[in-house]
Biopython code that builds the backbone (N, CA, C, O; Angstrom):
import numpy as np
from Bio.PDB.StructureBuilder import StructureBuilder

atoms = [
    (1, "MET", "N", (4.801, -15.780, 11.560)),
    (1, "MET", "CA", (5.333, -14.434, 12.025)),
    (1, "MET", "C", (4.302, -13.495, 11.774)),
    (1, "MET", "O", (3.704, -13.564, 10.701)),
    (2, "THR", "N", (3.971, -12.527, 12.704)),
    (2, "THR", "CA", (2.911, -11.477, 11.905)),
    (2, "THR", "C", (3.395, -10.418, 11.639)),
    (2, "THR", "O", (4.413, -10.171, 12.285)),
    (3, "LEU", "N", (3.055, -9.613, 10.884)),
    (3, "LEU", "CA", (3.594, -8.159, 10.516)),
    (3, "LEU", "C", (2.695, -7.124, 10.958)),
    (3, "LEU", "O", (1.542, -7.223, 10.539)),
    (4, "ASN", "N", (2.994, -6.055, 11.788)),
    (4, "ASN", "CA", (1.799, -5.186, 12.184)),
    (4, "ASN", "C", (2.409, -3.908, 11.407)),
    (4, "ASN", "O", (3.543, -3.439, 11.502)),
    (5, "LEU", "N", (1.156, -3.419, 10.490)),
    (5, "LEU", "CA", (1.510, -2.267, 9.604)),
    (5, "LEU", "C", (0.735, -1.241, 10.018)),
    (5, "LEU", "O", (-0.019, -1.518, 10.950)),
    (6, "THR", "N", (0.702, -0.239, 9.639)),
    (6, "THR", "CA", (0.399, 1.007, 9.598)),
    (6, "THR", "C", (0.262, 1.228, 8.175)),
    (6, "THR", "O", (1.274, 1.422, 7.503)),
    (7, "LEU", "N", (-1.211, 1.216, 7.498)),
    (7, "LEU", "CA", (-1.208, 1.823, 6.117)),
    (7, "LEU", "C", (-2.226, 3.266, 5.939)),
    (7, "LEU", "O", (-3.292, 3.586, 6.466)),
    (8, "GLU", "N", (-1.513, 3.801, 5.139)),
    (8, "GLU", "CA", (-2.408, 5.218, 4.898)),
    (8, "GLU", "C", (-2.593, 5.662, 3.372)),
    (8, "GLU", "O", (-1.816, 5.654, 2.417)),
    (9, "PHE", "N", (-3.880, 6.038, 3.513)),
    (9, "PHE", "CA", (-4.067, 6.349, 2.114)),
    (9, "PHE", "C", (-4.732, 7.777, 1.986)),
    (9, "PHE", "O", (-5.853, 7.921, 2.474)),
    (10, "SER", "N", (-4.149, 8.781, 1.396)),
    (10, "SER", "CA", (-4.714, 10.215, 0.966)),
    (10, "SER", "C", (-4.899, 10.449, -0.695)),
    (10, "SER", "O", (-4.898, 9.745, -1.705)),
    (11, "GLY", "N", (-5.060, 11.902, -0.342)),
    (11, "GLY", "CA", (-4.843, 12.624, -1.912)),
    (11, "GLY", "C", (-5.890, 11.909, -2.792)),
    (11, "GLY", "O", (-5.772, 11.774, -4.010)),
    (12, "GLY", "N", (-7.074, 11.402, -1.949)),
    (12, "GLY", "CA", (-8.084, 10.568, -2.981)),
    (12, "GLY", "C", (-8.106, 9.173, -3.046)),
    (12, "GLY", "O", (-9.114, 8.567, -3.409)),
    (13, "ALA", "N", (-6.859, 8.509, -2.656)),
    (13, "ALA", "CA", (-6.621, 7.045, -2.407)),
    (13, "ALA", "C", (-7.685, 6.696, -1.253)),
    (13, "ALA", "O", (-8.363, 5.686, -1.440)),
    (14, "GLU", "N", (-7.858, 7.308, -0.285)),
    (14, "GLU", "CA", (-8.850, 6.852, 0.497)),
    (14, "GLU", "C", (-10.064, 6.413, 0.380)),
    (14, "GLU", "O", (-10.672, 5.801, 1.258)),
    (15, "LEU", "N", (-10.702, 6.857, -1.297)),
    (15, "LEU", "CA", (-11.905, 6.829, -1.501)),
    (15, "LEU", "C", (-12.059, 5.489, -1.945)),
    (15, "LEU", "O", (-13.168, 4.965, -2.046)),
    (16, "LEU", "N", (-10.716, 4.760, -2.285)),
    (16, "LEU", "CA", (-10.884, 3.400, -2.672)),
    (16, "LEU", "C", (-10.955, 2.064, -1.533)),
    (16, "LEU", "O", (-11.090, 0.856, -1.727)),
    (17, "VAL", "N", (-10.811, 2.812, -0.368)),
    (17, "VAL", "CA", (-10.478, 1.923, 0.969)),
    (17, "VAL", "C", (-11.761, 2.034, 1.869)),
    (17, "VAL", "O", (-11.755, 1.714, 3.058)),
    (18, "ASP", "N", (-12.737, 2.459, 1.280)),
    (18, "ASP", "CA", (-13.976, 2.833, 2.313)),
    (18, "ASP", "C", (-13.777, 4.029, 2.818)),
    (18, "ASP", "O", (-14.035, 4.109, 4.019)),
    (19, "LYS", "N", (-13.301, 5.253, 2.157)),
    (19, "LYS", "CA", (-13.049, 6.665, 2.895)),
    (19, "LYS", "C", (-12.327, 6.567, 4.271)),
    (19, "LYS", "O", (-12.455, 7.498, 5.067)),
    (20, "GLN", "N", (-11.574, 5.478, 4.585)),
    (20, "GLN", "CA", (-10.527, 5.283, 5.767)),
    (20, "GLN", "C", (-9.308, 5.395, 5.419)),
    (20, "GLN", "O", (-8.749, 4.626, 4.637)),
    (21, "LYS", "N", (-8.629, 6.655, 6.137)),
    (21, "LYS", "CA", (-7.500, 7.173, 6.023)),
    (21, "LYS", "C", (-6.419, 5.916, 6.352)),
    (21, "LYS", "O", (-5.811, 5.171, 5.583)),
    (22, "THR", "N", (-6.439, 5.989, 7.590)),
    (22, "THR", "CA", (-5.570, 4.825, 8.237)),
    (22, "THR", "C", (-6.283, 3.634, 8.505)),
    (22, "THR", "O", (-7.462, 3.619, 8.858)),
    (23, "HIS", "N", (-5.404, 2.394, 8.301)),
    (23, "HIS", "CA", (-5.658, 1.231, 8.658)),
    (23, "HIS", "C", (-4.310, 0.504, 9.356)),
    (23, "HIS", "O", (-3.204, 0.374, 8.832)),
    (24, "ASN", "N", (-4.676, 0.129, 10.510)),
    (24, "ASN", "CA", (-3.744, -0.660, 11.324)),
    (24, "ASN", "C", (-3.842, -2.173, 11.098)),
    (24, "ASN", "O", (-4.830, -2.696, 11.614)),
    (25, "VAL", "N", (-3.099, -2.890, 10.499)),
    (25, "VAL", "CA", (-3.441, -4.034, 9.868)),
    (25, "VAL", "C", (-2.371, -5.199, 10.624)),
    (25, "VAL", "O", (-1.243, -4.758, 10.841)),
    (26, "GLN", "N", (-2.568, -6.307, 10.944)),
    (26, "GLN", "CA", (-1.601, -7.383, 11.101)),
    (26, "GLN", "C", (-1.869, -8.480, 10.118)),
    (26, "GLN", "O", (-2.995, -8.930, 9.909)),
    (27, "ILE", "N", (-0.685, -8.919, 9.476)),
    (27, "ILE", "CA", (-0.587, -9.778, 8.385)),
    (27, "ILE", "C", (0.056, -10.887, 8.759)),
    (27, "ILE", "O", (1.245, -10.764, 9.054)),
    (28, "ASP", "N", (-0.521, -12.104, 8.827)),
    (28, "ASP", "CA", (0.078, -13.583, 9.014)),
    (28, "ASP", "C", (1.049, -13.920, 7.854)),
    (28, "ASP", "O", (0.607, -14.283, 6.764)),
    (29, "THR", "N", (2.332, -13.803, 8.088)),
    (29, "THR", "CA", (3.114, -14.136, 6.837)),
    (29, "THR", "C", (3.418, -15.415, 6.693)),
    (29, "THR", "O", (3.924, -15.749, 5.622)),
    (30, "ALA", "N", (3.234, -16.203, 7.500)),
    (30, "ALA", "CA", (3.221, -17.805, 7.558)),
    (30, "ALA", "C", (4.981, -18.061, 7.362)),
    (30, "ALA", "O", (5.535, -18.824, 6.570)),
    (31, "GLY", "N", (5.528, -17.249, 8.255)),
    (31, "GLY", "CA", (7.244, -17.366, 8.031)),
    (31, "GLY", "C", (7.658, -16.716, 6.830)),
    (31, "GLY", "O", (8.877, -16.558, 6.881)),
    (32, "LYS", "N", (7.161, -16.262, 5.748)),
    (32, "LYS", "CA", (7.439, -15.984, 4.740)),
    (32, "LYS", "C", (8.176, -14.285, 4.474)),
    (32, "LYS", "O", (7.472, -13.454, 5.049)),
    (33, "THR", "N", (8.900, -13.901, 4.044)),
    (33, "THR", "CA", (9.464, -12.429, 3.641)),
    (33, "THR", "C", (8.224, -11.893, 3.024)),
    (33, "THR", "O", (7.624, -12.556, 2.177)),
    (34, "TRP", "N", (7.825, -10.760, 3.397)),
    (34, "TRP", "CA", (6.654, -10.205, 2.500)),
    (34, "TRP", "C", (7.543, -8.857, 1.916)),
    (34, "TRP", "O", (8.307, -8.173, 2.596)),
    (35, "LYS", "N", (7.210, -8.663, 0.391)),
    (35, "LYS", "CA", (7.856, -7.502, 0.031)),
    (35, "LYS", "C", (6.670, -6.260, -0.438)),
    (35, "LYS", "O", (5.547, -6.667, -0.140)),
    (36, "ILE", "N", (6.641, -5.259, -0.905)),
    (36, "ILE", "CA", (5.658, -4.604, -1.151)),
    (36, "ILE", "C", (4.999, -5.145, -2.571)),
    (36, "ILE", "O", (4.157, -4.456, -3.147)),
    (37, "GLN", "N", (5.344, -6.159, -2.993)),
    (37, "GLN", "CA", (4.530, -6.497, -3.980)),
    (37, "GLN", "C", (3.695, -7.448, -3.385)),
    (37, "GLN", "O", (2.561, -7.530, -3.857)),
    (38, "ASP", "N", (4.024, -8.254, -2.371)),
    (38, "ASP", "CA", (2.935, -9.202, -1.594)),
    (38, "ASP", "C", (1.676, -8.109, -1.026)),
    (38, "ASP", "O", (0.479, -8.386, -0.949)),
    (39, "LEU", "N", (2.210, -7.042, -0.728)),
    (39, "LEU", "CA", (1.570, -6.253, 0.326)),
    (39, "LEU", "C", (0.438, -5.551, -0.746)),
    (39, "LEU", "O", (-0.667, -5.499, -0.207)),
    (40, "LEU", "N", (0.445, -5.161, -1.728)),
    (40, "LEU", "CA", (-0.287, -4.442, -2.782)),
    (40, "LEU", "C", (-1.161, -5.595, -3.282)),
    (40, "LEU", "O", (-2.193, -5.181, -3.810)),
    (41, "TYR", "N", (-1.024, -7.073, -3.260)),
    (41, "TYR", "CA", (-2.083, -7.849, -3.666)),
    (41, "TYR", "C", (-2.769, -8.319, -2.235)),
    (41, "TYR", "O", (-3.764, -9.044, -2.191)),
    (42, "TRP", "N", (-2.258, -7.928, -1.364)),
    (42, "TRP", "CA", (-3.046, -7.986, 0.070)),
    (42, "TRP", "C", (-3.966, -7.047, -0.043)),
    (42, "TRP", "O", (-5.121, -7.467, -0.092)),
    (43, "ILE", "N", (-3.783, -5.683, -0.110)),
    (43, "ILE", "CA", (-4.493, -4.746, 0.077)),
    (43, "ILE", "C", (-5.711, -4.978, -0.969)),
    (43, "ILE", "O", (-6.883, -4.825, -0.626)),
    (44, "ARG", "N", (-5.302, -5.383, -2.356)),
    (44, "ARG", "CA", (-6.589, -5.382, -3.272)),
    (44, "ARG", "C", (-7.196, -6.446, -3.083)),
    (44, "ARG", "O", (-8.152, -6.625, -3.837)),
    (45, "ASP", "N", (-6.908, -7.521, -2.062)),
    (45, "ASP", "CA", (-7.612, -8.348, -2.060)),
    (45, "ASP", "C", (-8.567, -8.450, -0.655)),
    (45, "ASP", "O", (-9.430, -9.315, -0.509)),
    (46, "ASN", "N", (-8.207, -7.274, 0.472)),
    (46, "ASN", "CA", (-8.523, -7.330, 1.613)),
    (46, "ASN", "C", (-8.958, -5.953, 2.001)),
    (46, "ASN", "O", (-9.762, -5.910, 2.932)),
    (47, "LEU", "N", (-8.601, -4.865, 1.490)),
    (47, "LEU", "CA", (-8.749, -3.464, 1.739)),
    (47, "LEU", "C", (-9.661, -2.909, 0.519)),
    (47, "LEU", "O", (-10.697, -2.336, 0.853)),
    (48, "LEU", "N", (-9.430, -3.003, -0.592)),
    (48, "LEU", "CA", (-10.319, -2.293, -1.532)),
    (48, "LEU", "C", (-11.423, -2.492, -1.634)),
    (48, "LEU", "O", (-11.786, -3.665, -1.545)),
    (49, "LYS", "N", (-12.452, -1.413, -1.870)),
    (49, "LYS", "CA", (-13.651, -1.766, -1.660)),
    (49, "LYS", "C", (-14.310, -1.472, -3.099)),
    (49, "LYS", "O", (-15.397, -1.967, -3.398)),
    (50, "GLU", "N", (-13.719, -0.790, -3.814)),
    (50, "GLU", "CA", (-14.235, -0.510, -5.530)),
    (50, "GLU", "C", (-12.818, -0.123, -6.389)),
    (50, "GLU", "O", (-11.798, 0.392, -5.929)),
    (51, "ARG", "N", (-13.024, -0.438, -7.443)),
    (51, "ARG", "CA", (-12.485, 0.032, -8.619)),
    (51, "ARG", "C", (-10.987, -0.220, -8.016)),
    (51, "ARG", "O", (-10.357, 0.606, -7.354)),
    (52, "PRO", "N", (-10.590, -1.396, -8.341)),
    (52, "PRO", "CA", (-9.021, -1.701, -8.068)),
    (52, "PRO", "C", (-8.069, -0.999, -9.133)),
    (52, "PRO", "O", (-7.010, -0.407, -8.924)),
    (53, "GLU", "N", (-8.647, -1.197, -10.173)),
    (53, "GLU", "CA", (-8.052, -0.201, -11.553)),
    (53, "GLU", "C", (-7.368, 0.780, -11.023)),
    (53, "GLU", "O", (-6.161, 0.918, -11.221)),
    (54, "LEU", "N", (-8.221, 1.723, -10.143)),
    (54, "LEU", "CA", (-7.665, 3.024, -9.859)),
    (54, "LEU", "C", (-6.615, 3.144, -8.868)),
    (54, "LEU", "O", (-6.064, 4.228, -8.678)),
    (55, "PHE", "N", (-6.282, 2.020, -8.175)),
    (55, "PHE", "CA", (-5.053, 1.733, -7.182)),
    (55, "PHE", "C", (-3.773, 0.933, -8.310)),
    (55, "PHE", "O", (-2.650, 1.337, -8.610)),
    (56, "LEU", "N", (-4.450, -0.212, -8.691)),
    (56, "LEU", "CA", (-3.127, -1.121, -9.340)),
    (56, "LEU", "C", (-3.355, -0.769, -10.865)),
    (56, "LEU", "O", (-4.383, -0.311, -11.365)),
    (57, "LYS", "N", (-2.179, -1.080, -11.484)),
    (57, "LYS", "CA", (-2.032, -1.204, -12.809)),
    (57, "LYS", "C", (-1.100, -2.489, -12.817)),
    (57, "LYS", "O", (-0.035, -2.379, -12.210)),
    (58, "GLU", "N", (-1.416, -3.811, -13.500)),
    (58, "GLU", "CA", (-1.015, -4.932, -13.436)),
    (58, "GLU", "C", (-0.419, -5.202, -12.529)),
    (58, "GLU", "O", (-1.217, -5.538, -11.654)),
    (59, "ASN", "N", (1.119, -5.296, -12.001)),
    (59, "ASN", "CA", (1.497, -5.664, -10.672)),
    (59, "ASN", "C", (1.733, -4.699, -9.838)),
    (59, "ASN", "O", (1.872, -5.043, -8.664)),
    (60, "THR", "N", (1.823, -3.552, -10.096)),
    (60, "THR", "CA", (2.224, -2.199, -9.407)),
    (60, "THR", "C", (1.063, -1.429, -9.243)),
    (60, "THR", "O", (-0.047, -1.585, -9.752)),
    (61, "VAL", "N", (1.571, -0.367, -8.271)),
    (61, "VAL", "CA", (0.699, 0.998, -8.152)),
    (61, "VAL", "C", (0.542, 1.693, -9.702)),
    (61, "VAL", "O", (1.416, 1.729, -10.568)),
    (62, "ARG", "N", (-0.594, 2.135, -9.766)),
    (62, "ARG", "CA", (-0.772, 3.101, -10.895)),
    (62, "ARG", "C", (0.351, 4.359, -11.006)),
    (62, "ARG", "O", (0.960, 4.694, -9.990)),
    (63, "PRO", "N", (0.522, 4.843, -11.924)),
    (63, "PRO", "CA", (1.483, 5.910, -12.499)),
    (63, "PRO", "C", (0.446, 7.077, -11.326)),
    (63, "PRO", "O", (-0.783, 7.093, -11.268)),
    (64, "GLY", "N", (1.351, 7.897, -10.562)),
    (64, "GLY", "CA", (0.489, 9.253, -10.115)),
    (64, "GLY", "C", (0.028, 8.992, -8.660)),
    (64, "GLY", "O", (-0.632, 9.775, -7.977)),
    (65, "ILE", "N", (0.599, 7.441, -8.195)),
    (65, "ILE", "CA", (0.397, 7.273, -6.658)),
    (65, "ILE", "C", (1.872, 7.229, -6.093)),
    (65, "ILE", "O", (2.783, 6.445, -6.356)),
    (66, "LEU", "N", (1.828, 8.326, -5.226)),
    (66, "LEU", "CA", (3.183, 8.116, -4.516)),
    (66, "LEU", "C", (3.125, 7.139, -3.286)),
    (66, "LEU", "O", (2.196, 7.000, -2.489)),
    (67, "VAL", "N", (4.547, 6.388, -3.327)),
    (67, "VAL", "CA", (4.368, 5.442, -2.029)),
    (67, "VAL", "C", (5.514, 5.836, -1.152)),
    (67, "VAL", "O", (6.651, 6.074, -1.559)),
    (68, "LEU", "N", (5.126, 5.881, 0.041)),
    (68, "LEU", "CA", (6.262, 6.297, 1.076)),
    (68, "LEU", "C", (6.262, 5.324, 2.302)),
    (68, "LEU", "O", (5.301, 5.200, 3.061)),
    (69, "VAL", "N", (7.483, 4.627, 2.415)),
    (69, "VAL", "CA", (7.765, 3.713, 3.382)),
    (69, "VAL", "C", (8.595, 4.157, 4.210)),
    (69, "VAL", "O", (9.792, 4.297, 3.957)),
    (70, "ASN", "N", (7.807, 4.549, 5.784)),
    (70, "ASN", "CA", (8.671, 5.095, 6.815)),
    (70, "ASN", "C", (9.281, 6.659, 6.287)),
    (70, "ASN", "O", (10.462, 6.958, 6.463)),
    (71, "ASP", "N", (8.509, 7.387, 5.766)),
    (71, "ASP", "CA", (8.679, 8.511, 5.067)),
    (71, "ASP", "C", (9.670, 8.544, 3.877)),
    (71, "ASP", "O", (9.923, 9.612, 3.321)),
    (72, "SER", "N", (10.199, 7.448, 3.509)),
    (72, "SER", "CA", (11.025, 7.438, 2.337)),
    (72, "SER", "C", (10.393, 7.052, 1.197)),
    (72, "SER", "O", (9.555, 6.151, 1.222)),
    (73, "ASP", "N", (10.795, 7.818, -0.137)),
    (73, "ASP", "CA", (9.785, 7.268, -1.340)),
    (73, "ASP", "C", (10.895, 5.809, -1.660)),
    (73, "ASP", "O", (12.099, 5.556, -1.692)),
    (74, "TRP", "N", (9.345, 5.003, -1.888)),
    (74, "TRP", "CA", (9.888, 3.534, -2.068)),
    (74, "TRP", "C", (10.733, 3.573, -3.465)),
    (74, "TRP", "O", (11.305, 2.483, -3.435)),
    (75, "GLU", "N", (11.061, 4.109, -4.464)),
    (75, "GLU", "CA", (11.937, 4.166, -5.434)),
    (75, "GLU", "C", (13.476, 4.061, -4.949)),
    (75, "GLU", "O", (14.350, 3.439, -5.553)),
    (76, "LEU", "N", (13.647, 4.783, -3.751)),
    (76, "LEU", "CA", (15.062, 4.580, -3.182)),
    (76, "LEU", "C", (15.210, 3.275, -2.295)),
    (76, "LEU", "O", (16.174, 2.961, -1.597)),
    (77, "LEU", "N", (14.197, 2.691, -2.461)),
    (77, "LEU", "CA", (14.200, 1.337, -1.236)),
    (77, "LEU", "C", (13.817, 0.124, -1.964)),
    (77, "LEU", "O", (13.476, -0.922, -1.413)),
    (78, "GLY", "N", (13.905, 0.354, -3.505)),
    (78, "GLY", "CA", (13.906, -0.853, -4.158)),
    (78, "GLY", "C", (12.459, -1.333, -4.780)),
    (78, "GLY", "O", (12.197, -2.406, -5.323)),
    (79, "GLN", "N", (11.418, 0.038, -4.482)),
    (79, "GLN", "CA", (10.013, -0.711, -4.923)),
    (79, "GLN", "C", (9.612, -1.556, -4.725)),
    (79, "GLN", "O", (9.748, -1.891, -3.548)),
    (80, "LEU", "N", (8.826, -2.557, -5.645)),
    (80, "LEU", "CA", (8.191, -3.673, -5.408)),
    (80, "LEU", "C", (9.178, -4.731, -4.399)),
    (80, "LEU", "O", (8.681, -5.462, -3.542)),
    (81, "ASP", "N", (10.461, -4.658, -4.649)),
    (81, "ASP", "CA", (11.396, -5.711, -3.839)),
    (81, "ASP", "C", (11.644, -5.205, -2.321)),
    (81, "ASP", "O", (12.372, -5.854, -1.570)),
    (82, "TYR", "N", (11.033, -4.068, -1.925)),
    (82, "TYR", "CA", (11.401, -3.661, -0.328)),
    (82, "TYR", "C", (10.803, -4.837, 0.355)),
    (82, "TYR", "O", (9.755, -5.417, 0.073)),
    (83, "GLU", "N", (11.580, -5.064, 1.218)),
    (83, "GLU", "CA", (11.211, -6.122, 2.438)),
    (83, "GLU", "C", (10.393, -5.612, 3.239)),
    (83, "GLU", "O", (10.871, -4.665, 3.864)),
    (84, "ILE", "N", (9.307, -5.871, 3.481)),
    (84, "ILE", "CA", (8.675, -5.348, 4.659)),
    (84, "ILE", "C", (8.826, -5.911, 6.192)),
    (84, "ILE", "O", (8.643, -7.063, 6.587)),
    (85, "GLU", "N", (9.214, -4.754, 6.930)),
    (85, "GLU", "CA", (9.809, -4.878, 8.599)),
    (85, "GLU", "C", (8.297, -4.586, 9.373)),
    (85, "GLU", "O", (7.354, -3.827, 9.150)),
    (86, "ASN", "N", (8.559, -5.446, 10.229)),
    (86, "ASN", "CA", (7.527, -5.204, 11.481)),
    (86, "ASN", "C", (7.269, -3.459, 11.624)),
    (86, "ASN", "O", (8.114, -2.698, 11.154)),
    (87, "ASN", "N", (6.499, -3.128, 12.051)),
    (87, "ASN", "CA", (5.867, -1.855, 12.327)),
    (87, "ASN", "C", (6.125, -0.952, 11.343)),
    (87, "ASN", "O", (6.126, 0.242, 11.642)),
    (88, "ASP", "N", (6.420, -1.415, 9.839)),
    (88, "ASP", "CA", (6.891, -0.346, 9.038)),
    (88, "ASP", "C", (5.326, 0.496, 8.856)),
    (88, "ASP", "O", (4.405, 0.041, 9.535)),
    (89, "ASN", "N", (5.118, 1.344, 8.222)),
    (89, "ASN", "CA", (4.113, 2.706, 8.167)),
    (89, "ASN", "C", (4.345, 2.833, 6.731)),
    (89, "ASN", "O", (5.469, 3.188, 6.378)),
    (90, "ILE", "N", (3.521, 2.614, 5.918)),
    (90, "ILE", "CA", (3.385, 2.595, 4.549)),
    (90, "ILE", "C", (2.487, 3.533, 3.791)),
    (90, "ILE", "O", (1.315, 3.163, 3.719)),
    (91, "VAL", "N", (2.829, 4.791, 3.150)),
    (91, "VAL", "CA", (1.782, 5.627, 2.668)),
    (91, "VAL", "C", (1.346, 5.371, 1.206)),
    (91, "VAL", "O", (2.157, 4.988, 0.363)),
    (92, "PHE", "N", (0.035, 5.595, 0.929)),
    (92, "PHE", "CA", (-0.190, 5.746, -0.708)),
    (92, "PHE", "C", (-0.997, 7.254, -0.753)),
    (92, "PHE", "O", (-1.919, 7.730, -0.091)),
    (93, "ILE", "N", (-0.210, 7.722, -1.816)),
    (93, "ILE", "CA", (-0.664, 9.302, -1.743)),
    (93, "ILE", "C", (-1.030, 9.624, -3.604)),
    (93, "ILE", "O", (-0.198, 9.766, -4.500)),
    (94, "SER", "N", (-2.529, 9.660, -3.707)),
    (94, "SER", "CA", (-2.948, 9.908, -5.189)),
    (94, "SER", "C", (-2.700, 11.230, -5.353)),
    (94, "SER", "O", (-3.144, 12.113, -4.620)),
    (95, "THR", "N", (-1.780, 11.440, -6.596)),
    (95, "THR", "CA", (-1.698, 12.970, -7.222)),
    (95, "THR", "C", (-2.660, 13.372, -8.341)),
    (95, "THR", "O", (-2.746, 14.512, -8.799)),
    (96, "LEU", "N", (-3.413, 12.253, -8.750)),
    (96, "LEU", "CA", (-4.582, 12.236, -9.612)),
    (96, "LEU", "C", (-5.300, 12.771, -9.064)),
    (96, "LEU", "O", (-5.689, 12.446, -7.943)),
    (97, "HIS", "N", (-5.779, 14.008, -9.873)),
    (97, "HIS", "CA", (-7.302, 14.492, -9.325)),
    (97, "HIS", "C", (-8.030, 15.262, -10.411)),
    (97, "HIS", "O", (-7.547, 16.179, -11.075)),
    (98, "GLY", "N", (-9.281, 14.757, -10.504)),
    (98, "GLY", "CA", (-10.408, 15.403, -11.492)),
    (98, "GLY", "C", (-10.401, 16.397, -11.336)),
    (98, "GLY", "O", (-10.255, 16.989, -10.267)),
    (99, "GLY", "N", (-10.649, 17.057, -12.971)),
    (99, "GLY", "CA", (-10.776, 18.776, -13.034)),
    (99, "GLY", "C", (-12.133, 18.955, -13.998)),
    (99, "GLY", "O", (-12.549, 20.080, -14.276)),
]
sb = StructureBuilder()
sb.init_structure("model")
sb.init_model(0)
sb.init_chain("A")
sb.init_seg("    ")
for serial, (resi, resn, name, xyz) in enumerate(atoms, 1):
    if name == "N":
        sb.init_residue(resn, " ", resi, " ")
    sb.init_atom(name, np.array(xyz, "f"), 0.0, 1.0, " ", f" {name:<3s}", serial, name[0])
structure = sb.get_structure()
């Protein structure tokens, strides 16, 4: 099975993915159910161009990065355990800004 996803990065998070705000990606799941946890590792391995420590901390996003799935806060959806569905729109917004 293939997941077609729209991944968006903003608030400075786009700087970590080659300054491209929107990524339309296709992920071959090999028949496995994918959770946000799996997607974060995929982003680390396939999209992050520099400084992955600014996006990930241990097995999740760094504090200060908001995650929305289809315009809903991922905290309401189970965070890392949310099962990704085809055509999901997943947004990562950094609230951390230098000063």
